[in-house]
C-alpha positions in Angstrom: -44.6 -36.3 8.3 -46.4 -33.0 7.5 -44.8 -29.6 7.5 -46.4 -27.1 9.8 -46.4 -23.3 9.4 -44.2 -23.1 12.5 -41.5 -25.3 10.9 -41.6 -23.2 7.7 -41.1 -20.1 9.8 -38.1 -21.6 11.6 -36.6 -22.5 8.2 -37.1 -19.1 6.8 -35.5 -17.4 9.9 -32.5 -19.8 9.7 -32.0 -18.9 6.0 -32.3 -15.2 6.8 -29.7 -15.6 9.5 -27.4 -17.5 7.1 -27.8 -14.8 4.4 -27.2 -12.0 7.0 -24.1 -13.8 8.3 -22.7 -14.3 4.8 -23.4 -10.6 3.9 -21.5 -9.5 7.1 -18.6 -11.7 6.2 -18.5 -10.3 2.7 -18.6 -6.7 4.0 -15.8 -7.4 6.5 -13.6 -9.4 4.2 -11.8 -6.5 2.6 -10.7 -4.8 5.8 -9.9 -8.1 7.4 -7.8 -9.2 4.4 -6.0 -5.8 4.5 -5.3 -6.3 8.2 -4.0 -9.8 7.6 -1.7 -8.7 4.8 -0.3 -5.8 6.9 0.4 -8.1 9.9 1.9 -11.0 8.0 3.4 -9.2 4.9 1.3 -11.5 2.7 1.3 -10.5 -0.9 4.2 -8.2 -0.4 2.3 -5.8 1.8 4.8 -3.8 3.9 4.5 -2.8 7.6 4.8 0.7 9.1 6.9 2.0 11.9 7.1 5.3 13.8 10.9 5.3 13.9 13.9 3.4 12.5 15.3 0.2 13.8 17.3 0.0 17.0 19.7 -2.5 15.5 21.8 -2.1 12.4 23.6 -5.2 11.0 26.7 -5.4 8.9 24.8 -7.4 6.2 23.5 -5.4 3.3 20.6 -5.7 0.9 19.9 -4.1 -2.4 16.7 -2.1 -2.7 15.3 -1.7 -6.2 12.5 0.7 -7.1 9.6 0.4 -9.5 6.9 2.9 -10.6 3.7 2.4 -12.7 0.4 4.1 -13.4 -3.0 2.7 -13.5 -5.0 2.9 -16.7 -6.2 6.4 -17.3 -3.9 8.1 -14.9 -2.4 11.1 -16.7 0.6 11.7 -14.6 4.2 10.8 -15.4 5.6 8.8 -12.5 9.2 7.6 -12.1 11.2 5.7 -9.5 14.7 6.7 -8.3 17.3 6.1 -11.1 19.5 3.7 -9.2 19.0 0.9 -6.7 20.2 1.6 -3.1 22.4 -0.7 -1.1 21.7 -0.4 2.6 22.7 -2.2 5.8 19.9 -4.3 7.3 18.2 -2.2 10.0 19.6 1.1 8.5 17.1 3.8 7.6 17.0 4.6 3.8 15.3 7.4 2.0 14.4 7.4 -1.7 12.6 10.0 -3.9 10.0 9.1 -6.6 9.1 11.8 -9.1 5.6 12.7 -10.3 4.6 15.2 -13.0 1.2 16.4 -14.0 1.4 17.3 -17.7 -2.3 18.2 -18.0 -4.1 21.5 -17.7 -6.2 20.3 -14.7 -5.4 19.4 -11.1 -5.3 15.6 -10.5 -5.5 13.8 -7.2 -3.8 10.4 -6.9 -3.3 7.6 -4.4 -0.5 5.1 -4.5 -0.8 1.4 -3.8 2.4 -0.4 -3.0 4.0 -3.8 -2.4 7.4 -5.4 -2.3 8.8 -8.4 -4.1 9.6 -11.1 -3.4 6.5 -11.3 -1.2 8.3 -13.0 1.7 10.2 -9.7 2.3 6.9 -7.8 3.0 6.9 -8.9 6.7 10.4 -7.3 7.1 10.1 -4.1 5.0 9.0 -1.2 7.2 8.0 2.3 6.0 8.5 5.1 8.5 7.1 7.8 6.2 5.7 7.6 2.7 3.9 9.7 0.1 1.6 6.7 -0.2 0.1 7.3 3.3 -1.9 10.3 1.9 -3.6 11.4 -1.2 -1.4 13.5 -3.5 -2.7 16.4 -5.6 -0.7 17.8 -8.4 -1.6 21.1 -10.1 -1.3 21.5 -13.9 2.3 21.4 -14.9 3.5 20.6 -11.3 6.5 18.3 -10.7 7.2 17.0 -7.3 9.7 14.7 -5.6 8.0 12.3 -3.2 10.1 10.7 -0.4 9.7 7.3 1.2 11.7 6.5 4.3 12.1 2.8 5.2 14.3 0.0 6.7 14.6 -3.7 6.5 14.0 -5.3 9.9 17.0 -7.3 11.2 14.6 -10.2 12.0 14.8 -11.0 8.3 18.1 -12.8 9.1 16.1 -15.3 11.3 13.9 -16.3 8.5 15.5 -19.2 6.5 13.4 -18.3 3.4 14.1 -14.5 3.5 17.6 -14.3 4.9 19.3 -15.1 1.6 17.5 -12.5 -0.5 20.0 -10.5 -2.5 17.4 -7.7 -3.2 14.0 -6.3 -2.5 11.9 -4.4 -5.0 9.6 -1.6 -3.8 6.8 -1.0 -6.2 4.2 1.7 -6.4 1.2 2.2 -8.7 -0.6 5.6 -8.8 -4.4 5.6 -9.3 -6.4 8.8 -10.0 -8.9 9.6 -7.2 -11.7 12.0 -7.0 -10.8 15.2 -5.2 -12.9 16.2 -2.2 -15.3 19.0 -2.8 -13.4 21.4 -0.5 -10.2 20.9 -2.5 -12.1 21.5 -5.8 -13.7 24.7 -4.4 -10.2 26.0 -3.3 -8.9 25.3 -6.8 -11.8 27.2 -8.4 -11.3 30.1 -6.0 -7.6 30.3 -6.8 -8.2 30.5 -10.6 
């Protein structure tokens, strides 16, 4: 059997199609994985809500708080001092503290998760400093609120219903400030 130029051409086009398809999957994998984590709570990713729960149970759960900084982030970042016991479905509010001890403005973005991971599907944030970029001026100290609740549906999950506590963790990363913010800072100085 001999190969014809036409069969070589078909093979090349099939390979180009496979490479293009794999490239598209690679490009789409990060947003698709993020969507999957937000929908399922996989990896401790929390969900968001526009308002609190309609149902508040008598059962309580302890919420612990954790704060860390990525390598190279110059801020000081601290969680609330004490854990918070809330009723399941009740809206809670906690304040994290950030301080910029440097002589320059620094922008930061917080990544977050909860532990144990199974609780991520039931932990809802209503409002959070992690939803937007934060910019701290030199020497500025701020309290950053997070408003949340634990969905009463957690009680229907045999794996999650017996959890004594959930830990809410944030890590701040330094981000580049947009040019318009840098220009505003330069004008102000």
